[in-house]
N, C-alpha and C positions, 0 to 999 in steps of 0.2 A: 734913318741912316744907321749903319752898324757902328757900334762903339769900337774904336780903333786905338791901339796903343801907339807909342812913339815910333815904332817900326812898322806901322800900318797893319798890324795883326789884329783880327777881330776877336771878340770874346764870344766863344761858342760852347766851351766845355767847363763844367763845374765838378770838382771832386770834393766830396764832403767826408771828412774823417769823423766817424760817430763815437769813437773811443780811442784812447791811447793804450788800452790794455790788449793783451794777446795771450792765448794759451800755448803758443809756441815760443821758442827762444832761438830762432834761426840765427846761425852764426854770422850771416851777412846783414842782419837787420836788428835783432834784439839780443845780442850776446849775453849769456848768463853773468859774465864778469861785470857787466854794467847794470843789467836789468835783473838783479837778484832779489832775494826776499825783502831787503831793506829799501828797495827803490820806491820813491814816492810818486805814485801815479796821481792823476788829477782827482780831486774830490767831486762828488756828485753835483754840488752847487756850482762848481766851476764850469761844468760841461753844458753846452747848449741843450735845451730841452727840445723835444720833438716839435713843439709849437714854434719855438724860435727858429729851428732849422727850416721848417716849412715856410715861415714868413720870409726868411732870408732867401730860400730857393725861389719863392715867388718873385721877389725883387730881382734876382738874377735873370730869371726867364724874361722879365720885362726889359732887361738890358741886352737881350739877344742870346742868352744861353739856350741851347737846344738839347743838350745831353747832360745828365747827371750820373755820376758814378759814386756809390757809397763805398768807403774804405775804412781802414783803421790804422793801427792796431788790427784786431780781428773783429770785423763788424758784427759777426753773429754771436759774440759774447755779450753784446748789449741787449738788455731785456726788451722783448716785444718789438723787435725791429720791424716786423711785418706791419705794425701800426704806422710807423713812419713811411714805409713804402706805399701804403694805401693812400696816405695824405699826398705824397709827391706824385703818385701816378695820376692824380686828378688835376694836376696843374695844366691849365690851358696853354698850349704852345710848346710844351715839352715833348720832344720827339723820341727820346730814348732814356730809359732808366735802367741802370745796370749796377752790378756789385762785384767786388773782388774779395775772395775769401780763401782761407787756407784749406777749406773743405772738411775739416775735422768734425764740424757740427752740422754738416749739410744734409745728411741722410734724414734727420728728424725735422728739418726746417724747409727743405726744398719746395714741397707742395704748397705750404703756407705762403712762402715768398712769391711764388707764381700767382697764386690766387689773389694776393694783395695787389698785384700789378707789376711786379718785376718783369722786365722784358728779356734780359740776358744775364749771364753770369760768367765770371772768370775765376778759375780755381788754380791756386799755386801748387805745383808738384815738381820739385827740382830733380827728381830721379825716379825711375821705375825700379831701381835696385833697392831692396828693403833696408839693407845695412847702411847704404849711403844716405838714403832719405832719413832714417832714424837719427843718424849722426848730424845731419844738417838741421833738422827741426829741433834737435837736442832735448826733446822730452819723450822720445821713444815711441811716437805715434807711427804705426806701420803704414805702408803704402796701401794696403787693403782698405783701410778706413777711408782714405781719400778716393780711391776708385769706387767704393760704394757710394760716396757722396756725389761723384760725377754721374754715376748711373741713376741715382735718385733725381738729380737735376734734369737729366735727359728725359726720364719718365714723366716728370712734372711738366715738360714742355719748354724747359730752359735750354734749348739746344739750337744750333751746335754750341757745346761748351768750349770756351777757350781755356787752354791750359798753359800757364806761365811757368817757365823754368829759368831761374837765374843760374848762369853758368860760371863757375869759378874754377880756374885751372888748378889741377892737383887735388880737387875735391870731388867734383862730379862730372868733369868734362869727358871722362872715359865712358859715360853712360848716355851720351847725347843720342847716338844712333839707336840704342835700345829703346829710348823713350819715343822717338819718332816711329819706330817699327811697331811699338805697342798700339799706338793710336791710329796708325795708317789704316784707312778703310773704315774707320769708326764714325766718320762724319764730324768728329771734334778736331779742333785746330790747336796744335802745339806752337807756342811762341817762345823762342829762346831769347833771353835778355842778357846782354853784356853786364857783368858785375860792375856796379856803379859806385862812385864815391859820394853817396848820399849820407848826410850826417857826419859824425866824427868818431863813431865808436866801433865801426865794423872792420877796422884794420885794412882798409883798401890799399892796394898797391897795383901799379900798372901791369906788373908781370903776372898778376892773378887774372887778368882780363883775357878771355878767349875771344878774339875778334869775330864779328859776324861772318866775315869772308871764310875764316877757318871752319866755323860751324857748318856753313853751307857745303864747303868742300868735303868735310867728313861724311855728311849725310848723303850727298850726291854720289860719292864713291860707291855706296852700297844701295841707295834708293834714288835713282836718277830724278833730278829736279829740273824745272824750268821757271824762269821769273815770270810773274804776272803783274798787271797794273794794280795800283792801290784802289781801294773802294771809294775813297774820297780824298780831297786835298787835306793834308795835315795828318793823315793816318800815320801813326808812329811805327807800326810794324811793316817791314818790307816783305812782300808776299812771294812765296814760291809754291808751285804745285808739283805733285808727282806726275811724271810723264805718262804713267799708266792710268791716270785719271782717278786714283783712289784717295784724293784729298789734297790738303795743302798744309804748309807750315808758315811761320813768320819769324823774322829776327828783328829785335829791337836793339839798335846799335847806337846808344847814346854816347858812347866813348869814341868809336872810330868813324861813325857816319852821323854826326849830329843833325837833328831836325828842328833846331830852334827857329829857323826862318818861317815855319808854318805853325808854330805853337799857339794854340788858341785856348790854353787851359789856365784855370785859376783854382786855387785850393783853399779850403777852410779847415782849420784844425778843430779838434773837439771842443776847445774852450773859446772858439770864435776868433782865431787869428787868421787873417787873410794873407796868403802867400802867392806871389805871382810867378814863382819858379820852384821846381822840385828841389833845387839846390839853394834855396833862399836862406839868408842869415837873419832876417828880421821880418816879423809879420806886422800887419795892420789890424788893430783891435776893432772888430765890428760888434763884439758882444756888448761893449759899453754903449754903442749906438742903439742896439736893440732894447737894452734895459734902461736906457736913459731918457725915454720918452720922445724920441725923434719919430717923425712921420716917415712912412715908406719912401716918399719922394726925396726926403732929406738924406736917408740912408743910401738910396740909389745914387744920389749926387756925390756923396763921399766915396762910394765904391768906384764910380765913374772917374773921379779925379785920380784915384790910385792907378786905375788901368791906363788912363791916357798918357801918363808919364812913364809907363813900364818900358824898360829897355833891356830886360833880362835876355841873355843868350849865353848862359854859363858854359854849356857843352861846346860851344864854338870857340870860346876864349880860354878854356881850361889850361892852366899852366901849373907849374910846381907851387907857385904862390897861392893860387886859388884853391888848390887841393887842401891846404892847411887851414882854410877858413872854418869857423865854428858854425856849420850849417845845421838846419833843422833836421831832426832824425826822421828816417823813412817811416818808422813805426808811429810817428806823430801825425803825419799828413798823407800817409799812403803813397802808392807808386805814381 
């Protein structure tokens, strides 16, 4: 029997943040004003080891998880990540193993990730305009570096690559169509993400959100689109394809078109805090269970108890009051 939460949603997807560190300081995620030189990141002893992550992932697969996504921070800054991927790729019952990265370190690591067992990859690229992109990552990394990483991933067999672009009005929304045009016909899939109120440090305001409807209208005006069906129930991106058959794009509309009703995702932070929602305010400590001598069956029961009472649907009930909550940062538990 599937493990269901209080709203009858099954547990299917596990997102594991392997580090809270990142080599970018994107303005919508890790602004320099907060994550500066004096910011206290987690110490090594606080972070789950690869052995602990593998054990936890094994338990989750036993509870019904079919897909694991590795995130950060920036996962590729964690040393020897391919070793963790090799461990996870051997889990019996796991159908999909993927990773989200900013792409800056991908050229050197893509082949090793694929050989270790990674199946797919998602790369963040918020604009094809070099000046815009440099200002958004706020460390001066050029678009060319990310494009080289995407090419390396494709050559390694991690294709089609999905490219995520967070759209913020007045910052990069004027480059939406250019990004679509660049990857049209490449076989890769651009997914536009509405600017979300994750965490409490990114200065989110509703008037900074470019609705998915507007994104599609802008692209369709120059590159005609038609809607297509989702690949599976619970897919977060709404899919559109070019009418001339040269590819597809997606939009992730957490603000204007919430998809909480089919959410099957659970997240683990680098130090082993379990979050049942991207907009969570409090985690459940699983690290102490792993390090406290409990058997796998006992850990599984504790996790099951957390999931069974889950009622999260933040994006459906978002109000002025909920916006002010002290939510966990995006950089801490990934997207």
